[in-house]
C-alpha positions as MATLAB code, in Angstrom:
seq = 'MESILADLEIATFAVDEVVEGTQTGWSDGRLTVSLPQLAVGAGESALAEATVEVVRPGDSVRISNVLDAVLPSVKADDAALTFPGVLGPASVTGASSFAMATSVAGAGRTHRFDGLAVLSTCDWLRAGYVGPEELPDSFVDMAGPGADRSPFGSTADVVIGYVPAEGAPVDEVDAAIRRETLRVSRELAATTLDVEPAHAATLPWPPTPADASLPAVVLMLQVASEGPLTDTFWQGEPLRELDPTEADPRAIIDGALTNGAYDWPAVRNVTAAYQGSALIRDLFAAHGQRLRFAGVIVAPGYLDSAEQKQRSAGAAAELAARLGADGVICTTFSSGNSHTDTMLTVQACEQRGIGTVALVCETNGGLTDHVPEANSLISTGNEDDLVEPWTPDRVIGGEGARSGEPVPTWAYLGACSQMGETTWTAVPA';
ca = [
     -12.214   12.521   21.910;
     -12.042   15.996   20.382;
      -8.541   15.435   18.987;
      -9.630   12.130   17.441;
     -12.485   13.764   15.562;
     -10.450   16.760   14.318;
      -9.036   17.156   10.814;
      -6.108   14.937    9.903;
      -2.663   16.515   10.062;
       0.288   14.640    8.534;
       3.631   15.838    9.922;
       6.535   14.649    7.761;
      10.124   14.079    8.884;
      12.737   13.597    6.159;
      15.238   10.820    6.814;
      18.677   11.828    5.526;
      20.718    9.140    7.267;
      20.079    5.831    9.066;
      22.719    4.397   11.398;
      22.782    1.519   13.856;
      23.442    2.245   17.522;
      22.635    1.301   21.091;
      19.592    3.572   21.450;
      16.870    4.113   18.876;
      16.348    7.834   18.379;
      15.860   10.706   15.971;
      17.747   13.983   15.595;
      18.031   16.453   12.707;
      17.376   14.017    9.874;
      19.409   11.203   11.402;
      17.647    8.054   12.602;
      19.563    5.756   14.928;
      18.208    2.223   15.069;
      19.002   -0.183   17.892;
      18.143   -3.575   16.422;
      18.056   -5.431   19.766;
      15.914   -2.693   21.281;
      13.203   -3.288   18.680;
      12.750   -6.843   20.069;
      11.071   -8.018   16.884;
       9.040  -11.193   17.272;
       9.121  -11.236   21.066;
       5.863  -12.637   22.382;
       4.688  -13.900   18.977;
       4.301  -17.673   19.358;
       3.697  -18.138   15.613;
       7.221  -16.887   14.841;
      10.412  -18.888   15.420;
      12.737  -16.059   14.457;
      12.803  -12.456   13.282;
      15.993  -10.777   12.100;
      16.383   -7.068   11.358;
      18.909   -5.176    9.276;
      19.203   -1.788    7.611;
      19.983   -1.413    3.908;
      20.585    1.789    1.987;
      20.440    2.930   -1.644;
      23.641    1.891   -3.386;
      24.228   -1.198   -1.242;
      24.987   -4.266   -3.384;
      21.965   -6.062   -1.939;
      18.937   -7.826   -3.361;
      16.042   -8.204   -0.928;
      14.094  -11.364   -1.739;
      10.686  -12.721   -0.711;
       9.419   -9.217    0.125;
       5.852   -9.228    1.449;
       4.962   -5.647    2.287;
       6.328   -2.130    2.651;
       5.149    0.254    5.375;
       5.820    3.956    5.971;
       6.820    4.418    9.632;
       3.955    6.330   11.266;
       2.663    7.127   14.736;
      -0.394    8.962   16.099;
       0.998   11.928   18.005;
      -1.962   12.293   20.375;
      -1.844    8.644   21.454;
       0.666    6.203   19.947;
      -1.585    3.284   20.936;
      -4.105    4.425   18.302;
      -1.650    3.870   15.418;
      -2.757    1.310   12.786;
      -6.231    0.825   14.294;
      -7.681   -2.659   14.420;
      -4.196   -4.188   14.345;
      -2.215   -2.422   17.083;
      -5.033   -0.538   18.763;
      -8.821   -0.027   18.812;
     -10.534    0.191   15.439;
     -12.815    3.095   16.332;
     -13.953    5.316   19.160;
     -17.064    3.141   19.422;
     -15.140   -0.144   19.320;
     -16.589   -1.159   15.938;
     -14.594   -1.858   12.779;
     -16.329   -0.136    9.868;
     -16.039    2.494    7.187;
     -17.971    4.953    9.382;
     -16.377    8.361    8.918;
     -17.393    9.871   12.241;
     -16.072    7.066   14.463;
     -12.819    5.962   12.862;
      -9.643    6.413   14.910;
      -7.627    6.700   11.707;
      -7.998    9.898    9.700;
      -8.023   12.517   12.460;
      -5.586   14.249   14.785;
      -1.860   14.509   14.074;
       0.192   11.679   12.590;
       3.992   11.749   12.433;
       5.506    9.998    9.422;
       9.001    9.436    8.042;
       9.858   10.301    4.448;
      12.739    8.414    2.818;
      12.442    5.325    5.038;
      10.379    2.142    4.692;
       9.954   -1.010    6.749;
       9.971   -4.135    4.571;
       8.756   -7.548    5.719;
      10.109  -10.748    4.183;
       9.259  -14.424    4.590;
      10.166  -17.455    2.491;
       6.758  -19.136    2.471;
       8.023  -21.870    0.133;
      10.872  -23.030    2.398;
       8.526  -22.826    5.375;
       6.251  -25.299    3.602;
       3.137  -23.130    3.278;
       3.015  -22.803   -0.521;
       4.090  -24.754   -3.575;
       6.744  -23.559   -6.046;
       4.136  -22.015   -8.388;
       1.857  -20.392   -5.802;
       3.654  -17.159   -4.893;
       6.014  -15.427   -7.335;
       9.473  -14.018   -6.673;
       9.401  -10.611   -5.005;
      12.487   -8.366   -5.087;
      13.838   -4.964   -4.156;
      17.319   -4.171   -5.533;
      19.333   -1.517   -3.733;
      21.828   -1.242   -6.629;
      22.313   -2.617  -10.140;
      20.054   -2.318  -13.198;
      16.880   -3.070  -11.211;
      17.418   -0.460   -8.499;
      15.000    1.988  -10.122;
      12.257   -0.587  -10.710;
      11.003   -0.594   -7.124;
      10.407    2.692   -5.292;
      11.964    1.053   -2.230;
      15.320    0.759   -3.969;
      15.734    4.512   -3.426;
      14.753    4.631    0.251;
      16.624    3.473    3.329;
      14.914    0.249    4.369;
      14.576   -1.545    7.683;
      14.210   -5.154    6.525;
      12.634   -7.737    8.828;
      13.120  -11.403    7.959;
      10.536  -13.698    9.537;
      10.758  -17.469   10.093;
       7.482  -19.190   11.053;
       7.352  -21.464   14.087;
       7.137  -25.109   13.112;
       3.530  -26.221   12.791;
       2.049  -22.739   13.237;
      -1.110  -22.192   11.119;
      -0.522  -19.936    8.131;
      -3.139  -17.375    9.167;
      -1.520  -17.005   12.610;
       1.933  -16.600   11.080;
       0.665  -13.993    8.630;
      -1.153  -12.066   11.377;
       2.006  -12.072   13.527;
       4.135  -10.823   10.621;
       1.747   -8.007    9.813;
       1.375   -7.049   13.470;
       5.131   -6.963   14.097;
       5.872   -5.026   10.898;
       3.345   -2.346   11.826;
       4.606   -2.274   15.424;
       8.207   -1.689   14.329;
       6.988    1.041   11.963;
       5.207    2.724   14.852;
       8.208    2.388   17.209;
      10.560    3.996   14.704;
       8.211    6.915   14.014;
       7.640    7.384   17.749;
      11.191    8.747   18.018;
       9.807   12.019   16.580;
       7.054   12.565   19.152;
       9.012   15.215   21.067;
      10.080   17.020   17.884;
       8.199   19.883   16.245;
       7.775   19.048   12.543;
       9.237   21.241    9.834;
       6.348   20.389    7.527;
       2.738   19.427    8.202;
      -0.281   19.164    5.895;
      -3.862   19.437    7.131;
      -6.487   17.373    5.307;
     -10.111   18.262    6.131;
     -13.018   15.998    5.215;
     -15.468   16.855    3.847;
     -13.237   19.405    2.128;
     -14.111   23.066    2.088;
     -16.862   23.979   -0.404;
     -15.608   24.634   -3.938;
     -17.002   26.315   -7.031;
     -19.904   24.180   -8.263;
     -18.786   24.697  -11.867;
     -15.681   22.578  -11.208;
     -16.004   18.881  -12.119;
     -16.657   16.524   -9.212;
     -14.153   13.644   -9.204;
     -14.422   10.354   -7.324;
     -11.570    7.904   -6.777;
     -12.523    4.230   -7.224;
      -9.979    2.257   -5.188;
     -10.037   -1.430   -6.120;
      -8.975   -3.973   -3.491;
      -9.298   -7.749   -3.076;
      -9.405  -10.382   -0.326;
      -9.301  -14.081   -1.100;
      -7.902  -15.640    2.075;
      -4.605  -15.858    3.993;
      -1.656  -14.465    2.006;
      -4.082  -12.819   -0.454;
      -6.053  -10.448    1.797;
      -6.569   -6.699    2.153;
      -7.558   -5.425    5.591;
      -9.689   -2.517    6.751;
      -8.839   -1.757   10.378;
      -7.579   -5.313   10.814;
     -10.562   -7.069    9.226;
     -10.230   -8.834    5.833;
     -12.436   -7.373    3.102;
     -13.706  -10.743    1.833;
     -17.383   -9.794    1.601;
     -16.864   -6.230    0.399;
     -19.506   -4.345   -1.558;
     -18.595   -0.991   -3.140;
     -18.493    1.377   -0.160;
     -17.668    5.036    0.422;
     -14.621    5.462    2.661;
     -12.982    8.390    4.402;
      -9.857    9.194    2.326;
      -8.091   10.437    5.457;
      -8.491    7.043    7.132;
      -6.936    5.327    4.113;
      -3.769    7.402    4.208;
      -3.703    7.187    8.004;
      -3.288    3.420    8.243;
      -6.823    2.006    8.202;
      -6.176    0.079    4.969;
      -3.305   -2.426    5.101;
      -1.943   -5.130    2.838;
      -1.784   -8.875    3.340;
      -1.757   -9.947   -0.335;
       1.563  -11.267   -1.590;
       1.004  -12.164   -5.226;
       2.478  -10.323   -8.257;
       4.873   -7.807   -6.698;
       4.942   -5.208   -9.510;
       1.218   -4.540   -9.123;
       0.930   -5.300   -5.412;
      -0.904   -2.659   -3.382;
       1.535   -2.463   -0.479;
       0.513   -0.712    2.732;
       2.864    2.187    1.922;
       0.928    2.823   -1.307;
      -2.282    3.273    0.693;
      -0.545    5.435    3.312;
       1.111    7.676    0.748;
      -1.609    7.468   -1.914;
      -0.496    9.829   -4.646;
      -4.016    9.992   -6.060;
      -5.652   10.942   -2.764;
      -2.987   13.559   -2.054;
      -3.306   14.986   -5.578;
      -7.103   15.136   -5.322;
      -6.856   17.000   -2.010;
      -4.337   19.413   -3.574;
      -6.451   20.019   -6.692;
      -9.727   20.509   -4.783;
     -11.070   24.000   -5.376;
      -8.495   24.678   -8.091;
      -9.146   22.258  -10.952;
     -11.843   19.991   -9.494;
     -14.053   19.118   -6.562;
     -12.876   16.055   -4.631;
     -16.185   14.200   -4.213;
     -15.068   11.059   -2.383;
     -13.420    7.656   -2.397;
     -15.149    4.365   -3.116;
     -13.445    1.146   -2.018;
     -14.582   -1.540   -4.461;
     -13.807   -5.264   -4.760;
     -11.678   -6.749   -7.529;
     -10.617  -10.247   -8.506;
     -14.211  -11.449   -8.193;
     -14.880  -15.033   -9.247;
     -17.850  -14.985  -11.600;
     -19.070  -12.815  -14.455;
     -22.291  -12.173  -12.520;
     -20.383  -10.949   -9.452;
     -18.216   -8.695  -11.583;
     -21.183   -7.132  -13.404;
     -23.128   -6.623  -10.193;
     -20.211   -5.010   -8.353;
     -19.348   -2.745  -11.299;
     -22.948   -1.565  -11.495;
     -23.121   -0.916   -7.758;
     -19.843    1.037   -7.824;
     -21.054    3.218  -10.707;
     -24.385    3.826   -8.973;
     -22.591    4.927   -5.799;
     -20.336    7.253   -7.814;
     -23.456    8.806   -9.365;
     -24.991    9.306   -5.901;
     -21.814   11.131   -4.873;
     -22.398   13.494   -7.805;
     -19.379   12.369   -9.807;
     -18.685   14.017  -13.148;
     -15.522   11.942  -13.429;
     -14.083    8.776  -11.898;
     -10.503    7.534  -11.558;
     -10.301    3.727  -11.340;
      -7.310    1.968   -9.839;
      -6.631   -1.746  -10.356;
      -5.649   -4.447   -7.891;
      -3.083   -6.952   -9.215;
      -3.484   -8.054  -12.853;
      -5.256  -10.537  -15.104;
      -8.630  -11.366  -13.535;
      -8.948   -7.967  -11.845;
      -8.548   -6.115  -15.153;
     -11.998   -7.383  -16.105;
     -13.431   -5.843  -12.905;
     -11.768   -2.559  -13.851;
     -13.083   -2.582  -17.418;
     -16.627   -3.414  -16.353;
     -16.529   -0.576  -13.814;
     -15.330    1.831  -16.519;
     -18.148    0.648  -18.765;
     -20.798    1.015  -16.043;
     -19.644    4.538  -15.153;
     -19.442    5.689  -18.781;
     -22.929    4.330  -19.472;
     -24.183    6.602  -16.670;
     -22.516    9.576  -18.327;
     -19.574    9.705  -15.929;
     -16.246   10.224  -17.692;
     -13.845    7.569  -16.413;
     -10.097    6.975  -16.591;
      -8.452    3.727  -15.444;
      -4.920    2.839  -14.439;
      -3.867   -0.593  -15.738;
      -0.562   -2.306  -16.357;
       0.265   -4.156  -19.543;
       0.852   -7.880  -19.316;
       1.599  -10.557  -21.883;
       2.284   -7.822  -24.407;
      -0.915   -5.803  -23.925;
      -4.209   -5.511  -22.063;
      -5.829   -8.534  -20.436;
      -9.312   -7.167  -21.143;
     -10.950   -4.164  -22.811;
     -14.385   -2.624  -23.390;
     -15.294   -0.022  -26.051;
     -16.051    2.594  -23.377;
     -12.481    2.401  -22.042;
     -11.146    5.229  -24.199;
      -9.035    6.873  -21.480;
      -6.481    4.469  -20.041;
      -3.158    5.102  -18.330;
      -0.547    2.379  -18.733;
       1.589    1.826  -15.643;
       4.179   -0.188  -17.581;
       4.683   -3.685  -18.945;
       5.067   -6.417  -16.339;
       6.948   -8.641  -18.757;
       9.852   -6.328  -19.609;
      13.135   -7.985  -18.649;
      15.766   -6.322  -16.460;
      19.403   -7.108  -17.211;
      21.153   -9.786  -15.119;
      22.841   -8.674  -11.905;
      24.729  -10.516   -9.197;
      24.540   -8.673   -5.858;
      27.153   -9.077   -3.165;
      24.421  -10.167   -0.754;
      20.892  -11.556   -0.910;
      18.720  -11.159    2.162;
      15.218  -12.462    2.760;
      15.695  -16.022    1.553;
      16.558  -18.089   -1.478;
      15.254  -18.045   -5.052;
      16.825  -14.696   -5.914;
      17.630  -15.156   -9.652;
      21.158  -13.788   -9.146;
      22.952  -13.447  -12.475;
      19.720  -13.988  -14.442;
      17.412  -11.605  -16.317;
      14.522  -10.628  -14.050;
      10.997   -9.834  -15.322;
       9.607   -6.505  -14.146;
       6.691   -8.281  -12.466;
       9.149   -9.510   -9.793;
       9.992   -5.987   -8.537;
       7.849   -4.645   -5.693;
       5.666   -1.737   -6.861;
       7.294   -1.478  -10.291;
       3.963   -1.147  -12.152;
       1.751    0.159   -9.358;
      -1.771    0.848  -10.608;
      -2.469    3.342   -7.810;
      -0.835    6.400   -9.350;
       2.491    5.958   -7.563;
       4.699    5.481  -10.613;
       5.782    7.954  -13.288;
       6.330    6.542  -16.772;
       7.265    8.391  -19.936;
       6.461    7.148  -23.424;
       9.418    7.253  -25.813;
       9.762    6.316  -29.503;
      10.517    2.647  -30.087;
];
């Protein structure tokens, strides 16, 4: 158990080339993928079919009906512990919780690929699980004018297309898709287990003591769970009854937090965004230099009533105060309804004297909600901007691909991420 409870070490392997072959393996920046060897969907009774193909930046391909993106990762000490609660045990005590001392995720060495993502796709509409207005289009373009809208247009992608078994319940299909996508991600990363990494970063928690005169900063990570196809999972358990809770930032970037929410692609918090969290990595890097990293609070968004929103915002601000926060960074889950949760949290923190900045996208030409205290906002882009028409040579992932039509930015996976992943520059109109 000593290795499990040690600091987290992320060893990164840059993927320069992905080829298909007879044996999956890794050597000097080259990943060989044997599609039959991956055996995707085998043993999953809720799935009728699972196809796999590799696409690369510059390919004339539009990937449609994208559900999630995952960074291939594996626990070096014991591969079976990768993605706890889904592929392996949730904790060393067998309990699924936010407990920092018992979580499998967030300690030991993890191997991870850089420049490669695993994308899951499923046409829920054609499978008969949703109506035409229930889940929006979700694209990644590997070329054309929309290639730079999704971060996964610039990575090599292993794309898995899932077809549900006839009559299978939606929650079983979704669980099988998420399980298989994470398993493939682990199997690909496992090709590095016998390789010494060229780069590794150690992330201790709590971090080393820093000058008390530096401002203490807390990250408020907003998530939501509303049911199958709109859930976020902590160690495999949906966060449907979540109260604002302190979480180990190492566990978040080590696979404890995974996505199962498939609405509004541009602002979707995909699993890769949790694994590679730019904000968490930047806070670790700045600790002791410009600030003191005081913790992460996982807080609910998309709450139903005004009373629930006010109560949760107040509880989140109170917890931030208990952590000694001088400043808070608020992320936002999805758009519309959840923007009110964000604004109320900003208001509650500011009223306690905690300087707060929030990341929000613009939609319908501006902000969905605003409070006077929200005087430090970062726009992550406008969901409604149109991308020029493009007709790819191939569409994979299903129908409804808008080929040859203008595409709104909201349809591109991760285009307006409100988790600090995107870089936008303001220019004169």
